C-alpha positions as CSV (number, residue, x, y, z in Angstrom):
1,X,113.6,239.1,77.3
2,X,114.6,242.5,78.8
3,X,112.2,245.2,77.6
4,X,108.4,244.9,78.7
5,X,105.9,247.4,77.2
6,X,103.0,247.7,79.1
7,X,99.5,250.4,77.5
8,X,98.8,251.9,81.4
9,X,95.7,253.9,81.1
10,X,95.6,253.9,84.9
11,X,92.0,251.6,85.2
12,X,92.5,248.5,87.4
13,X,92.8,246.2,84.2
14,X,96.3,248.3,83.4
15,X,97.1,248.0,86.9
16,X,96.7,244.5,87.2
17,X,99.0,243.9,84.2
18,X,101.4,246.1,85.8
19,X,101.0,244.1,88.9
20,X,101.8,240.9,87.1
21,X,104.5,241.9,84.7
22,X,106.7,242.7,87.9
23,X,106.3,239.6,89.3
24,X,106.9,238.5,85.9
25,X,110.3,239.9,86.4
26,X,110.6,238.2,89.4
27,X,113.5,240.1,90.6
28,X,115.3,240.5,87.6
29,X,117.5,243.9,87.2
30,X,117.9,243.2,83.3
31,X,114.5,243.9,83.1
32,X,112.7,246.9,82.2
33,X,109.1,247.8,82.2
34,X,108.0,250.7,79.8
35,X,104.4,252.0,80.7
36,X,102.6,254.1,78.0
37,X,99.9,256.2,78.9
38,X,98.3,257.4,75.3
39,X,96.6,261.0,76.0
40,X,94.4,263.5,74.3
41,X,95.8,267.0,72.2
42,X,96.0,269.5,75.6
43,X,95.4,266.6,78.3
44,X,98.1,268.0,81.3
45,X,101.5,265.8,81.0
46,X,102.7,267.0,84.3
47,X,99.5,265.5,86.1
48,X,99.9,262.0,84.6
49,X,103.0,262.2,85.2
50,X,102.6,262.5,89.2
51,X,99.7,259.9,89.3
52,X,102.5,257.5,87.3
53,X,104.7,258.3,90.2
54,X,102.0,257.5,92.8
55,X,101.5,254.0,90.6
56,X,105.1,253.0,90.5
57,X,105.8,254.1,93.9
58,X,105.4,250.6,95.6
59,X,107.4,248.8,92.9
60,X,111.0,250.5,94.0
61,X,112.5,247.8,95.8
62,X,116.0,246.3,95.7
63,X,116.3,243.9,92.4
64,X,113.0,245.0,91.2
65,X,113.0,245.9,87.1
66,X,113.6,249.4,86.0
67,X,110.3,250.9,85.5
68,X,110.1,253.9,82.6
69,X,106.9,255.6,81.6
70,X,105.9,257.4,78.5
71,X,103.1,259.7,78.0
72,X,102.6,260.3,74.0
73,X,99.2,261.5,72.1
74,X,98.1,260.0,69.1
75,X,96.7,256.1,68.3
76,X,97.2,253.4,70.6
77,X,97.9,250.7,68.6
78,X,99.7,252.5,66.0
79,X,101.9,254.4,69.0
80,X,102.9,250.9,70.4
81,X,104.0,249.5,66.8
82,X,106.4,252.6,66.4
83,X,107.6,252.5,70.1
84,X,108.3,248.2,69.6
85,X,111.2,249.5,67.3
86,X,112.1,252.1,69.0
87,X,112.9,250.7,72.4
88,X,113.3,247.4,71.2
89,X,110.5,246.1,72.6
90,X,110.6,241.9,73.4
91,X,107.0,241.9,74.6
92,X,104.1,243.7,75.0
93,X,101.9,242.8,78.6
94,X,98.2,244.6,78.5
95,X,95.2,243.8,80.4
96,X,91.6,242.9,79.0
97,X,88.6,243.0,80.6
98,X,87.8,240.8,78.1
99,X,83.6,240.4,76.8
100,X,80.6,238.4,76.9
101,X,78.9,236.1,74.1
102,X,76.8,239.2,73.0
103,X,80.4,241.2,72.6
104,X,82.3,238.8,71.0
105,X,82.1,240.8,67.6
106,X,83.6,243.7,69.6
107,X,87.1,244.3,68.1
108,X,88.7,245.2,71.6
109,X,91.8,247.6,71.6
110,X,93.6,244.3,73.0
111,X,92.3,242.1,70.4
112,X,93.3,244.7,67.4
113,X,97.1,244.8,69.2
114,X,97.2,241.2,69.4
115,X,96.1,241.2,65.8
116,X,98.3,243.8,64.4
117,X,101.7,243.7,66.5
118,X,104.1,242.1,65.2
119,X,105.6,240.4,68.3
120,X,104.8,238.6,71.2
121,X,102.0,239.9,73.5
122,X,100.6,238.4,76.7
123,X,97.4,239.4,77.6
124,X,96.0,239.8,81.2
125,X,92.2,239.5,82.0
126,X,90.8,241.6,84.6
127,X,90.0,239.3,86.7
128,X,93.1,237.3,86.9
129,X,94.9,238.2,90.2
130,X,97.2,235.6,91.3
131,X,100.9,235.1,89.9
132,X,101.4,231.6,89.6
133,X,103.7,229.9,86.5
134,X,104.1,226.6,87.0
135,X,102.4,225.3,83.5
136,X,101.7,226.3,80.3
137,X,99.3,224.8,77.7
138,X,100.8,225.5,74.1
139,X,97.5,225.2,71.6
140,X,98.9,223.8,68.0
141,X,96.2,223.2,65.0
142,X,97.2,220.7,62.0
143,X,100.0,222.8,60.2
144,X,103.9,222.2,60.6
145,X,105.3,224.5,62.6
146,X,107.1,227.0,59.7
147,X,108.1,229.8,61.8
148,X,110.2,228.3,64.9
149,X,111.6,231.4,65.6
150,X,108.5,232.6,68.6
151,X,109.6,229.2,70.2
152,X,112.1,231.1,71.4
153,X,110.0,233.4,73.7
154,X,108.2,230.4,74.8
155,X,111.3,228.7,76.0
156,X,112.1,232.0,77.7
157,X,109.3,232.0,80.0
158,X,109.4,228.5,80.5
159,X,113.3,228.7,81.5
160,X,112.8,231.8,83.8
161,X,110.1,230.3,85.6
162,X,110.7,227.0,85.5
163,X,107.3,225.9,83.6
164,X,106.1,222.7,82.3
165,X,104.8,223.2,78.2
166,X,101.6,220.3,78.1
167,X,101.1,221.1,73.8
168,X,97.5,220.1,72.7
169,X,96.0,219.8,69.5
170,X,92.0,220.2,69.0
171,X,90.8,218.4,66.2
172,X,87.0,218.7,64.5
173,X,87.1,215.5,62.7
174,X,87.7,212.0,63.6
175,X,91.2,211.9,64.2
176,X,93.5,209.3,61.9
177,X,95.5,206.4,64.0
178,X,99.2,207.3,64.6
179,X,101.3,210.7,63.7
180,X,101.3,212.6,60.4
181,X,104.3,213.7,59.0
182,X,103.7,217.1,60.1
183,X,102.5,215.6,63.8
184,X,106.1,214.2,63.6
185,X,108.0,217.3,62.4
186,X,106.2,219.5,65.0
187,X,107.2,216.4,67.8
188,X,111.0,217.2,66.6
189,X,111.0,220.8,66.8
190,X,109.2,220.9,70.1
191,X,111.7,218.9,71.8
192,X,114.7,220.8,70.5
193,X,113.3,224.0,70.9
194,X,111.6,223.7,75.1
195,X,114.1,221.7,75.8
196,X,113.7,219.7,78.8
197,X,110.8,221.8,79.5
198,X,108.4,220.1,77.0
199,X,106.1,217.8,78.9
200,X,104.2,215.8,76.7
201,X,101.4,216.2,73.2
202,X,97.7,216.0,74.0
203,X,95.2,215.0,70.5
204,X,91.7,215.9,71.7
205,X,88.6,215.7,69.3
206,X,85.9,218.5,69.8
207,X,83.5,220.4,67.0
208,X,84.4,224.0,69.1
209,X,88.1,224.3,69.2
210,X,88.0,226.9,71.7
211,X,85.8,225.3,74.2
212,X,88.2,222.7,73.9
213,X,91.1,224.8,74.5
214,X,89.3,226.6,77.6
215,X,88.3,223.1,79.3
216,X,91.4,221.6,79.2
217,X,92.7,224.5,81.2
218,X,90.3,224.2,83.6
219,X,90.7,220.5,83.9
220,X,94.3,220.5,84.4
221,X,94.4,223.9,86.1
222,X,97.3,225.6,83.4
223,X,98.7,228.7,84.2
224,X,99.1,230.4,81.1
225,X,97.9,229.6,77.5
226,X,100.2,230.0,74.6
227,X,99.2,230.3,71.0
228,X,100.9,230.3,68.0
229,X,98.1,231.5,65.0
230,X,99.8,230.6,61.9
231,X,99.2,226.7,63.1
232,X,95.6,226.8,62.9
233,X,94.3,226.5,59.2
234,X,93.1,229.3,57.8
235,X,90.1,226.9,56.1
236,X,88.9,225.8,59.7
237,X,86.0,226.7,61.2
238,X,88.1,228.5,64.0
239,X,90.4,230.4,61.9
240,X,93.5,232.0,63.1
241,X,91.9,235.7,63.1
242,X,88.7,234.4,65.2
243,X,90.2,232.2,67.4
244,X,92.9,234.5,68.5
245,X,89.9,237.4,68.9
246,X,87.6,234.8,71.0
247,X,90.7,233.5,72.7
248,X,91.7,237.4,73.6
249,X,88.1,238.0,74.8
250,X,87.8,234.6,77.3
251,X,90.4,233.3,78.4
252,X,90.6,233.4,82.2
253,X,94.5,232.7,82.1
254,X,97.0,234.9,81.0
255,X,97.0,234.6,76.8
256,X,100.4,234.6,75.2
257,X,100.2,235.1,71.6
258,X,103.2,234.0,69.6
259,X,103.2,235.4,66.2
């Protein structure tokens, strides 16, 4: 993981995401941070660049990641999708203010990006100010993990911070006794790809999958939530798109979307 792209509009939300990204890089000089500001035609680009200098000044320390700044016009999501190829971006880190229950149907910029970007996205909630990365919860559905490549990203994150991965499956129906063939296949995959960082797999029943995940995070004081949307059945009440959007809006810890 070398190149991290951070959409940046100088809001407290984006500043919080930058602060998290710098701490995430953890004095690794091989990691590059790219701050992207999308502006309107005719905007004072020089003024924006000066503001960037003020923001990044405090991070110019020995062994800190290199921070590059980009100013572009256009639409945010399409610009990011284009840049991810040009810059060989490994992951997007983006702040979000979340949403209350009355706003959950709003398609926020963050939730749109998570859905449309074909690479991992780490969403940092506005109210998440600390940095601790000792335990990660990976939420899986009932489907067999078909595309295993996103697990390499989770392994990179776990290895870098020596974080243990707890795997959680929330089922809406009464759980059958024993593992299914898909469960057995997933266990083999998780043990292989996550190596020593794989802790255990927990199964819980809950009519509300999102609530079951968020309750587990709170009860076990987890530091990050990771999801693989394609392992949640499309016909389920919490379909991949809807569940991802809800967790993007409501998670109180950083959300890593592995897609």
